[in-house]
VMD Tcl script that builds the backbone (N, CA, C; Angstrom):
set m [mol new atoms 423]
animate dup $m
set s [atomselect $m all]
$s set {name element resname resid chain x y z} {
  {N N MET 1 A -15.079 48.001 7.539}
  {CA C MET 1 A -15.232 47.267 6.293}
  {C C MET 1 A -16.322 46.221 6.431}
  {N N SER 2 A -16.994 45.969 5.360}
  {CA C SER 2 A -18.012 44.925 5.395}
  {C C SER 2 A -17.338 43.569 5.278}
  {N N SER 3 A -18.040 42.528 5.703}
  {CA C SER 3 A -17.459 41.182 5.673}
  {C C SER 3 A -17.218 40.704 4.254}
  {N N GLY 4 A -17.965 41.197 3.263}
  {CA C GLY 4 A -17.755 40.814 1.875}
  {C C GLY 4 A -16.397 41.246 1.369}
  {N N ILE 5 A -15.975 42.458 1.717}
  {CA C ILE 5 A -14.665 42.965 1.311}
  {C C ILE 5 A -13.558 42.182 2.014}
  {N N ILE 6 A -13.762 41.869 3.286}
  {CA C ILE 6 A -12.769 41.085 4.043}
  {C C ILE 6 A -12.606 39.714 3.409}
  {N N ASP 7 A -13.712 39.100 3.020}
  {CA C ASP 7 A -13.649 37.787 2.370}
  {C C ASP 7 A -12.863 37.858 1.071}
  {N N ILE 8 A -13.063 38.921 0.292}
  {CA C ILE 8 A -12.328 39.084 -0.963}
  {C C ILE 8 A -10.839 39.250 -0.691}
  {N N ILE 9 A -10.504 40.068 0.286}
  {CA C ILE 9 A -9.089 40.295 0.621}
  {C C ILE 9 A -8.462 38.994 1.120}
  {N N GLN 10 A -9.147 38.296 2.015}
  {CA C GLN 10 A -8.602 37.040 2.534}
  {C C GLN 10 A -8.452 36.007 1.425}
  {N N GLY 11 A -9.317 36.051 0.436}
  {CA C GLY 11 A -9.217 35.132 -0.693}
  {C C GLY 11 A -7.981 35.366 -1.537}
  {N N GLN 12 A -7.399 36.562 -1.463}
  {CA C GLN 12 A -6.198 36.895 -2.224}
  {C C GLN 12 A -4.916 36.502 -1.498}
  {N N ILE 13 A -5.009 36.218 -0.208}
  {CA C ILE 13 A -3.828 35.855 0.583}
  {C C ILE 13 A -3.533 34.384 0.355}
  {N N PRO 14 A -2.274 34.043 -0.028}
  {CA C PRO 14 A -1.953 32.627 -0.229}
  {C C PRO 14 A -2.136 31.836 1.065}
  {N N ARG 15 A -2.665 30.653 0.919}
  {CA C ARG 15 A -2.884 29.795 2.084}
  {C C ARG 15 A -1.559 29.273 2.613}
  {N N ALA 16 A -1.440 29.225 3.915}
  {CA C ALA 16 A -0.255 28.635 4.528}
  {C C ALA 16 A -0.383 27.122 4.439}
  {N N PRO 17 A 0.740 26.436 4.147}
  {CA C PRO 17 A 0.661 24.971 4.094}
  {C C PRO 17 A 0.167 24.407 5.421}
  {N N GLY 18 A -0.726 23.466 5.336}
  {CA C GLY 18 A -1.245 22.822 6.525}
  {C C GLY 18 A -1.835 21.482 6.168}
  {N N ILE 19 A -2.107 20.699 7.181}
  {CA C ILE 19 A -2.685 19.382 6.962}
  {C C ILE 19 A -4.202 19.511 6.957}
  {N N GLU 20 A -4.822 18.874 5.972}
  {CA C GLU 20 A -6.275 18.918 5.832}
  {C C GLU 20 A -6.796 17.525 5.520}
  {N N LEU 21 A -8.094 17.378 5.649}
  {CA C LEU 21 A -8.755 16.143 5.254}
  {C C LEU 21 A -9.463 16.364 3.933}
  {N N ALA 22 A -9.555 15.294 3.162}
  {CA C ALA 22 A -10.246 15.341 1.873}
  {C C ALA 22 A -10.917 14.000 1.642}
  {N N THR 23 A -11.800 13.977 0.665}
  {CA C THR 23 A -12.511 12.758 0.293}
  {C C THR 23 A -12.230 12.461 -1.175}
  {N N VAL 24 A -11.957 11.192 -1.466}
  {CA C VAL 24 A -11.765 10.779 -2.854}
  {C C VAL 24 A -13.144 10.755 -3.514}
  {N N ILE 25 A -13.290 11.533 -4.566}
  {CA C ILE 25 A -14.545 11.598 -5.304}
  {C C ILE 25 A -14.550 10.571 -6.430}
  {N N GLN 26 A -13.407 10.436 -7.075}
  {CA C GLN 26 A -13.271 9.498 -8.193}
  {C C GLN 26 A -11.866 8.921 -8.147}
  {N N ALA 27 A -11.746 7.615 -8.399}
  {CA C ALA 27 A -10.450 6.942 -8.299}
  {C C ALA 27 A -9.601 7.095 -9.559}
  {N N SER 28 A -10.228 6.996 -10.712}
  {CA C SER 28 A -9.443 7.042 -11.944}
  {C C SER 28 A -10.206 7.773 -13.033}
  {N N PRO 29 A -9.705 8.918 -13.461}
  {CA C PRO 29 A -8.554 9.635 -12.919}
  {C C PRO 29 A -8.899 10.206 -11.541}
  {N N LEU 30 A -7.881 10.316 -10.704}
  {CA C LEU 30 A -8.067 10.680 -9.295}
  {C C LEU 30 A -8.577 12.117 -9.145}
  {N N ILE 31 A -9.681 12.238 -8.398}
  {CA C ILE 31 A -10.246 13.539 -8.042}
  {C C ILE 31 A -10.576 13.491 -6.557}
  {N N ILE 32 A -10.149 14.524 -5.812}
  {CA C ILE 32 A -10.493 14.619 -4.391}
  {C C ILE 32 A -11.189 15.958 -4.139}
  {N N ARG 33 A -11.914 16.007 -3.009}
  {CA C ARG 33 A -12.555 17.253 -2.571}
  {C C ARG 33 A -12.026 17.590 -1.184}
  {N N LEU 34 A -11.467 18.786 -1.037}
  {CA C LEU 34 A -10.999 19.249 0.265}
  {C C LEU 34 A -12.201 19.536 1.154}
  {N N ASP 35 A -12.154 19.071 2.412}
  {CA C ASP 35 A -13.288 19.252 3.320}
  {C C ASP 35 A -13.559 20.723 3.621}
  {N N ASN 36 A -12.512 21.469 3.970}
  {CA C ASN 36 A -12.694 22.849 4.417}
  {C C ASN 36 A -12.944 23.830 3.289}
  {N N GLU 37 A -12.516 23.504 2.102}
  {CA C GLU 37 A -12.607 24.431 0.984}
  {C C GLU 37 A -13.692 24.050 -0.025}
  {N N LYS 38 A -14.103 22.799 -0.015}
  {CA C LYS 38 A -15.044 22.272 -1.016}
  {C C LYS 38 A -14.493 22.445 -2.432}
  {N N ILE 39 A -13.166 22.430 -2.542}
  {CA C ILE 39 A -12.494 22.544 -3.833}
  {C C ILE 39 A -12.244 21.145 -4.365}
  {N N MET 40 A -12.415 20.967 -5.666}
  {CA C MET 40 A -12.078 19.703 -6.320}
  {C C MET 40 A -10.670 19.812 -6.882}
  {N N LEU 41 A -9.846 18.813 -6.601}
  {CA C LEU 41 A -8.479 18.768 -7.129}
  {C C LEU 41 A -8.348 17.527 -7.995}
  {N N ARG 42 A -7.703 17.690 -9.136}
  {CA C ARG 42 A -7.599 16.602 -10.115}
  {C C ARG 42 A -6.143 16.261 -10.379}
  {N N ALA 43 A -5.835 14.972 -10.319}
  {CA C ALA 43 A -4.467 14.516 -10.591}
  {C C ALA 43 A -4.066 14.846 -12.029}
  {N N GLU 44 A -4.987 14.687 -12.957}
  {CA C GLU 44 A -4.641 14.918 -14.364}
  {C C GLU 44 A -4.372 16.393 -14.664}
  {N N ASP 45 A -4.802 17.297 -13.784}
  {CA C ASP 45 A -4.502 18.726 -13.960}
  {C C ASP 45 A -3.189 19.104 -13.285}
  {N N GLY 46 A -2.539 18.135 -12.640}
  {CA C GLY 46 A -1.282 18.422 -11.947}
  {C C GLY 46 A -1.482 18.970 -10.547}
  {N N ASP 47 A -2.720 18.907 -10.035}
  {CA C ASP 47 A -3.016 19.447 -8.705}
  {C C ASP 47 A -2.517 18.551 -7.577}
  {N N LEU 48 A -2.318 17.256 -7.857}
  {CA C LEU 48 A -2.074 16.284 -6.792}
  {C C LEU 48 A -0.763 15.533 -6.972}
  {N N LEU 49 A -0.089 15.329 -5.870}
  {CA C LEU 49 A 1.011 14.380 -5.773}
  {C C LEU 49 A 0.544 13.318 -4.791}
  {N N VAL 50 A 0.824 12.064 -5.085}
  {CA C VAL 50 A 0.329 10.959 -4.261}
  {C C VAL 50 A 1.511 10.121 -3.799}
  {N N CYS 51 A 1.585 9.829 -2.513}
  {CA C CYS 51 A 2.625 8.940 -1.997}
  {C C CYS 51 A 2.463 7.557 -2.636}
  {N N GLU 52 A 3.576 6.955 -3.002}
  {CA C GLU 52 A 3.575 5.707 -3.762}
  {C C GLU 52 A 2.832 4.576 -3.071}
  {N N HIS 53 A 2.877 4.519 -1.740}
  {CA C HIS 53 A 2.232 3.401 -1.037}
  {C C HIS 53 A 0.711 3.414 -1.192}
  {N N LEU 54 A 0.144 4.498 -1.700}
  {CA C LEU 54 A -1.298 4.564 -1.922}
  {C C LEU 54 A -1.709 4.081 -3.309}
  {N N LEU 55 A -0.730 3.656 -4.092}
  {CA C LEU 55 A -0.977 3.186 -5.449}
  {C C LEU 55 A -0.415 1.777 -5.610}
  {N N GLU 56 A -0.859 1.065 -6.632}
  {CA C GLU 56 A -0.277 -0.239 -6.905}
  {C C GLU 56 A 1.199 -0.052 -7.235}
  {N N HIS 57 A 2.050 -0.850 -6.586}
  {CA C HIS 57 A 3.490 -0.719 -6.807}
  {C C HIS 57 A 4.181 -2.032 -6.467}
  {N N THR 58 A 5.430 -2.156 -6.872}
  {CA C THR 58 A 6.197 -3.367 -6.575}
  {C C THR 58 A 7.376 -3.016 -5.687}
  {N N ARG 59 A 7.801 -4.009 -4.936}
  {CA C ARG 59 A 8.958 -3.896 -4.060}
  {C C ARG 59 A 9.771 -5.177 -4.190}
  {N N THR 60 A 11.072 -5.056 -4.034}
  {CA C THR 60 A 11.948 -6.215 -3.971}
  {C C THR 60 A 12.379 -6.359 -2.518}
  {N N TYR 61 A 12.353 -7.590 -2.020}
  {CA C TYR 61 A 12.696 -7.809 -0.616}
  {C C TYR 61 A 13.457 -9.115 -0.445}
  {N N SER 62 A 14.123 -9.220 0.679}
  {CA C SER 62 A 14.770 -10.455 1.114}
  {C C SER 62 A 14.376 -10.663 2.569}
  {N N THR 63 A 14.286 -11.928 2.971}
  {CA C THR 63 A 13.922 -12.206 4.360}
  {C C THR 63 A 14.541 -13.526 4.801}
  {N N VAL 64 A 14.770 -13.645 6.086}
  {CA C VAL 64 A 15.249 -14.884 6.694}
  {C C VAL 64 A 14.281 -15.219 7.816}
  {N N SER 65 A 13.750 -16.444 7.774}
  {CA C SER 65 A 12.820 -16.886 8.809}
  {C C SER 65 A 13.438 -18.053 9.563}
  {N N ASN 66 A 13.567 -17.909 10.854}
  {CA C ASN 66 A 14.038 -19.000 11.693}
  {C C ASN 66 A 12.827 -19.814 12.122}
  {N N ILE 67 A 12.779 -21.081 11.678}
  {CA C ILE 67 A 11.608 -21.912 11.972}
  {C C ILE 67 A 11.975 -23.173 12.745}
  {N N LYS 68 A 13.207 -23.246 13.247}
  {CA C LYS 68 A 13.635 -24.422 14.013}
  {C C LYS 68 A 12.652 -24.683 15.153}
  {N N ASP 69 A 12.309 -25.951 15.330}
  {CA C ASP 69 A 11.402 -26.422 16.384}
  {C C ASP 69 A 9.963 -25.925 16.220}
  {N N SER 70 A 9.609 -25.394 15.063}
  {CA C SER 70 A 8.224 -24.989 14.853}
  {C C SER 70 A 7.462 -26.148 14.208}
  {N N ASP 71 A 6.159 -26.011 14.111}
  {CA C ASP 71 A 5.320 -27.058 13.518}
  {C C ASP 71 A 5.653 -27.293 12.050}
  {N N VAL 72 A 6.171 -26.295 11.358}
  {CA C VAL 72 A 6.440 -26.448 9.931}
  {C C VAL 72 A 7.866 -26.888 9.622}
  {N N SER 73 A 8.691 -27.100 10.640}
  {CA C SER 73 A 10.090 -27.428 10.372}
  {C C SER 73 A 10.327 -28.924 10.134}
  {N N TYR 74 A 9.312 -29.765 10.329}
  {CA C TYR 74 A 9.459 -31.201 10.107}
  {C C TYR 74 A 8.381 -31.693 9.142}
  {N N TRP 75 A 8.764 -32.533 8.233}
  {CA C TRP 75 A 7.785 -33.217 7.391}
  {C C TRP 75 A 8.403 -34.506 6.885}
  {N N GLN 76 A 7.559 -35.412 6.468}
  {CA C GLN 76 A 8.033 -36.697 5.972}
  {C C GLN 76 A 7.761 -36.784 4.486}
  {N N GLU 77 A 8.794 -37.148 3.749}
  {CA C GLU 77 A 8.648 -37.314 2.306}
  {C C GLU 77 A 8.110 -38.714 2.042}
  {N N THR 78 A 7.089 -38.804 1.219}
  {CA C THR 78 A 6.448 -40.102 0.968}
  {C C THR 78 A 6.305 -40.366 -0.520}
  {N N ILE 79 A 7.238 -39.904 -1.301}
  {CA C ILE 79 A 7.187 -40.137 -2.746}
  {C C ILE 79 A 7.356 -41.636 -3.008}
  {N N ASP 80 A 6.509 -42.187 -3.856}
  {CA C ASP 80 A 6.561 -43.602 -4.189}
  {C C ASP 80 A 7.487 -43.788 -5.390}
  {N N HIS 81 A 8.653 -44.355 -5.140}
  {CA C HIS 81 A 9.629 -44.607 -6.203}
  {C C HIS 81 A 9.382 -46.001 -6.789}
  {N N TYR 82 A 8.313 -46.130 -7.544}
  {CA C TYR 82 A 7.887 -47.423 -8.078}
  {C C TYR 82 A 8.964 -48.076 -8.936}
  {N N TYR 83 A 9.654 -47.294 -9.750}
  {CA C TYR 83 A 10.647 -47.888 -10.651}
  {C C TYR 83 A 11.878 -48.370 -9.900}
  {N N GLU 84 A 12.192 -47.753 -8.765}
  {CA C GLU 84 A 13.337 -48.214 -7.971}
  {C C GLU 84 A 12.966 -49.443 -7.142}
  {N N TYR 85 A 11.744 -49.460 -6.631}
  {CA C TYR 85 A 11.283 -50.547 -5.772}
  {C C TYR 85 A 9.913 -51.031 -6.251}
  {N N PRO 86 A 9.889 -51.861 -7.330}
  {CA C PRO 86 A 8.591 -52.287 -7.881}
  {C C PRO 86 A 7.781 -53.159 -6.926}
  {N N ASP 87 A 8.443 -53.879 -6.029}
  {CA C ASP 87 A 7.728 -54.743 -5.090}
  {C C ASP 87 A 7.226 -53.893 -3.915}
  {N N PRO 88 A 5.916 -53.850 -3.661}
  {CA C PRO 88 A 5.377 -53.025 -2.582}
  {C C PRO 88 A 5.932 -53.375 -1.211}
  {N N ASN 89 A 6.470 -54.565 -1.040}
  {CA C ASN 89 A 7.031 -54.948 0.253}
  {C C ASN 89 A 8.454 -54.444 0.444}
  {N N GLN 90 A 9.043 -53.936 -0.616}
  {CA C GLN 90 A 10.395 -53.415 -0.485}
  {C C GLN 90 A 10.369 -52.012 0.121}
  {N N LEU 91 A 11.538 -51.604 0.533}
  {CA C LEU 91 A 11.716 -50.280 1.129}
  {C C LEU 91 A 11.241 -49.191 0.171}
  {N N ARG 92 A 10.479 -48.312 0.662}
  {CA C ARG 92 A 10.084 -47.121 -0.087}
  {C C ARG 92 A 10.936 -45.950 0.392}
  {N N HIS 93 A 10.962 -44.926 -0.389}
  {CA C HIS 93 A 11.767 -43.748 -0.051}
  {C C HIS 93 A 11.016 -42.911 0.981}
  {N N ARG 94 A 11.321 -43.143 2.253}
  {CA C ARG 94 A 10.659 -42.397 3.325}
  {C C ARG 94 A 11.723 -41.928 4.316}
  {N N HIS 95 A 11.699 -40.651 4.580}
  {CA C HIS 95 A 12.579 -40.095 5.599}
  {C C HIS 95 A 12.016 -38.750 6.048}
  {N N THR 96 A 12.593 -38.207 7.105}
  {CA C THR 96 A 12.120 -36.959 7.686}
  {C C THR 96 A 13.123 -35.851 7.403}
  {N N HIS 97 A 12.609 -34.672 7.121}
  {CA C HIS 97 A 13.451 -33.496 6.925}
  {C C HIS 97 A 13.276 -32.564 8.114}
  {N N GLU 98 A 14.349 -31.933 8.539}
  {CA C GLU 98 A 14.264 -30.892 9.555}
  {C C GLU 98 A 14.811 -29.616 8.935}
  {N N VAL 99 A 13.976 -28.603 8.910}
  {CA C VAL 99 A 14.376 -27.310 8.358}
  {C C VAL 99 A 14.612 -26.355 9.519}
  {N N GLN 100 A 15.747 -25.679 9.480}
  {CA C GLN 100 A 16.078 -24.753 10.556}
  {C C GLN 100 A 15.789 -23.309 10.174}
  {N N GLN 101 A 15.936 -23.024 8.871}
  {CA C GLN 101 A 15.808 -21.639 8.448}
  {C C GLN 101 A 15.406 -21.583 6.975}
  {N N LEU 102 A 14.574 -20.634 6.634}
  {CA C LEU 102 A 14.223 -20.379 5.243}
  {C C LEU 102 A 14.748 -18.996 4.873}
  {N N THR 103 A 15.432 -18.915 3.759}
  {CA C THR 103 A 15.952 -17.637 3.283}
  {C C THR 103 A 15.353 -17.347 1.916}
  {N N ILE 104 A 14.786 -16.176 1.788}
  {CA C ILE 104 A 14.226 -15.734 0.510}
  {C C ILE 104 A 14.998 -14.485 0.115}
  {N N GLU 105 A 15.612 -14.535 -1.059}
  {CA C GLU 105 A 16.425 -13.406 -1.497}
  {C C GLU 105 A 15.897 -12.822 -2.799}
  {N N GLN 106 A 15.893 -11.517 -2.859}
  {CA C GLN 106 A 15.554 -10.768 -4.068}
  {C C GLN 106 A 14.229 -11.202 -4.691}
  {N N GLN 107 A 13.207 -11.316 -3.865}
  {CA C GLN 107 A 11.873 -11.618 -4.352}
  {C C GLN 107 A 11.129 -10.313 -4.619}
  {N N THR 108 A 10.219 -10.343 -5.548}
  {CA C THR 108 A 9.437 -9.158 -5.864}
  {C C THR 108 A 8.001 -9.384 -5.426}
  {N N ILE 109 A 7.453 -8.380 -4.781}
  {CA C ILE 109 A 6.056 -8.433 -4.350}
  {C C ILE 109 A 5.339 -7.242 -4.967}
  {N N THR 110 A 4.107 -7.465 -5.398}
  {CA C THR 110 A 3.285 -6.388 -5.916}
  {C C THR 110 A 2.196 -6.084 -4.904}
  {N N ILE 111 A 2.099 -4.830 -4.521}
  {CA C ILE 111 A 1.051 -4.377 -3.614}
  {C C ILE 111 A -0.092 -3.877 -4.487}
  {N N HIS 112 A -1.208 -4.598 -4.461}
  {CA C HIS 112 A -2.373 -4.242 -5.277}
  {C C HIS 112 A -3.272 -3.335 -4.445}
  {N N TYR 113 A -2.964 -2.060 -4.482}
  {CA C TYR 113 A -3.732 -1.109 -3.693}
  {C C TYR 113 A -3.957 0.146 -4.511}
  {N N ASN 114 A -5.127 0.672 -4.447}
  {CA C ASN 114 A -5.463 1.947 -5.060}
  {C C ASN 114 A -6.516 2.632 -4.203}
  {N N LEU 115 A -6.469 3.949 -4.175}
  {CA C LEU 115 A -7.532 4.698 -3.517}
  {C C LEU 115 A -8.829 4.477 -4.288}
  {N N LYS 116 A -9.950 4.552 -3.558}
  {CA C LYS 116 A -11.249 4.395 -4.229}
  {C C LYS 116 A -12.207 5.484 -3.746}
  {N N ALA 117 A -13.247 5.694 -4.516}
  {CA C ALA 117 A -14.232 6.721 -4.177}
  {C C ALA 117 A -14.743 6.499 -2.755}
  {N N GLY 118 A -14.825 7.589 -2.004}
  {CA C GLY 118 A -15.293 7.521 -0.623}
  {C C GLY 118 A -14.176 7.445 0.396}
  {N N ASP 119 A -12.964 7.077 -0.019}
  {CA C ASP 119 A -11.836 7.026 0.914}
  {C C ASP 119 A -11.557 8.424 1.450}
  {N N ARG 120 A -11.188 8.477 2.723}
  {CA C ARG 120 A -10.787 9.742 3.355}
  {C C ARG 120 A -9.265 9.778 3.339}
  {N N VAL 121 A -8.700 10.925 3.000}
  {CA C VAL 121 A -7.250 11.062 2.903}
  {C C VAL 121 A -6.781 12.312 3.633}
  {N N VAL 122 A -5.519 12.275 4.042}
  {CA C VAL 122 A -4.853 13.426 4.649}
  {C C VAL 122 A -4.025 14.078 3.558}
  {N N VAL 123 A -4.216 15.377 3.388}
  {CA C VAL 123 A -3.490 16.108 2.357}
  {C C VAL 123 A -2.789 17.311 2.972}
  {N N MET 124 A -1.781 17.795 2.257}
  {CA C MET 124 A -1.069 18.987 2.691}
  {C C MET 124 A -0.814 19.872 1.481}
  {N N ALA 125 A -1.145 21.144 1.623}
  {CA C ALA 125 A -0.861 22.096 0.556}
  {C C ALA 125 A 0.644 22.318 0.504}
  {N N LEU 126 A 1.194 22.233 -0.686}
  {CA C LEU 126 A 2.615 22.488 -0.857}
  {C C LEU 126 A 2.834 23.994 -0.985}
  {N N PRO 127 A 4.046 24.469 -0.697}
  {CA C PRO 127 A 4.300 25.915 -0.791}
  {C C PRO 127 A 3.842 26.466 -2.139}
  {N N GLY 128 A 3.163 27.568 -2.095}
  {CA C GLY 128 A 2.603 28.172 -3.298}
  {C C GLY 128 A 1.129 27.835 -3.448}
  {N N GLY 129 A 0.683 26.774 -2.793}
  {CA C GLY 129 A -0.726 26.404 -2.804}
  {C C GLY 129 A -1.249 25.888 -4.136}
  {N N GLN 130 A -0.353 25.573 -5.080}
  {CA C GLN 130 A -0.799 25.100 -6.390}
  {C C GLN 130 A -0.958 23.585 -6.447}
  {N N GLN 131 A -0.272 22.881 -5.559}
  {CA C GLN 131 A -0.351 21.419 -5.527}
  {C C GLN 131 A -0.574 20.951 -4.107}
  {N N TYR 132 A -1.197 19.782 -4.009}
  {CA C TYR 132 A -1.423 19.143 -2.716}
  {C C TYR 132 A -0.800 17.761 -2.734}
  {N N LEU 133 A -0.235 17.387 -1.614}
  {CA C LEU 133 A 0.352 16.063 -1.441}
  {C C LEU 133 A -0.619 15.203 -0.646}
  {N N ILE 134 A -0.998 14.055 -1.206}
  {CA C ILE 134 A -1.836 13.098 -0.470}
  {C C ILE 134 A -0.888 12.204 0.318}
  {N N TRP 135 A -0.932 12.338 1.651}
  {CA C TRP 135 A -0.014 11.609 2.530}
  {C C TRP 135 A -0.463 10.172 2.760}
  {N N ASP 136 A -1.753 10.020 3.107}
  {CA C ASP 136 A -2.204 8.686 3.502}
  {C C ASP 136 A -3.726 8.640 3.540}
  {N N LYS 137 A -4.224 7.422 3.590}
  {CA C LYS 137 A -5.643 7.186 3.788}
  {C C LYS 137 A -5.880 7.150 5.289}
  {N N VAL 138 A -7.012 7.684 5.734}
  {CA C VAL 138 A -7.341 7.654 7.163}
  {C C VAL 138 A -8.698 6.996 7.345}
  {N N VAL 139 A -8.908 6.445 8.534}
  {CA C VAL 139 A -10.182 5.814 8.879}
  {C C VAL 139 A -10.635 6.308 10.237}
  {N N VAL 140 A -11.908 6.270 10.481}
  {CA C VAL 140 A -12.478 6.631 11.774}
  {C C VAL 140 A -12.655 5.359 12.571}
  {N N LEU 141 A -12.137 5.317 13.782}
  {CA C LEU 141 A -12.282 4.133 14.632}
  {C C LEU 141 A -13.578 4.186 15.409}
}
mol reanalyze $m
mol bondsrecalc $m
mol representation Tube
mol addrep $m
């Protein structure tokens, strides 16, 4: 058989899912180009699924920070209580605070991140080869 016929036959065989590299061609609407195939895939055509961490998103979190004996655990309050002590020679409200722990509960953070043109991404063909999942952005060290 000639190589042209083999290429046609191989083109009819569904691709096995695998990890590939791609380049973001356009950020909005998202278009990527697969490196090995030179195929353009468009999010608006339903070709792409994108992991949420690659897009702007919000998260709710709670945290506890132990800061006892750190540089930020002590401060002196120096508010001038003029109405309580109008005479400057009288006692002013001055004392030291010691903080042992800071607790933040149910705070919301917004991650302002979006893929941009030129970004390199890792993609995987989903079974059937009709959609690709963008796993993550990659960089060359």
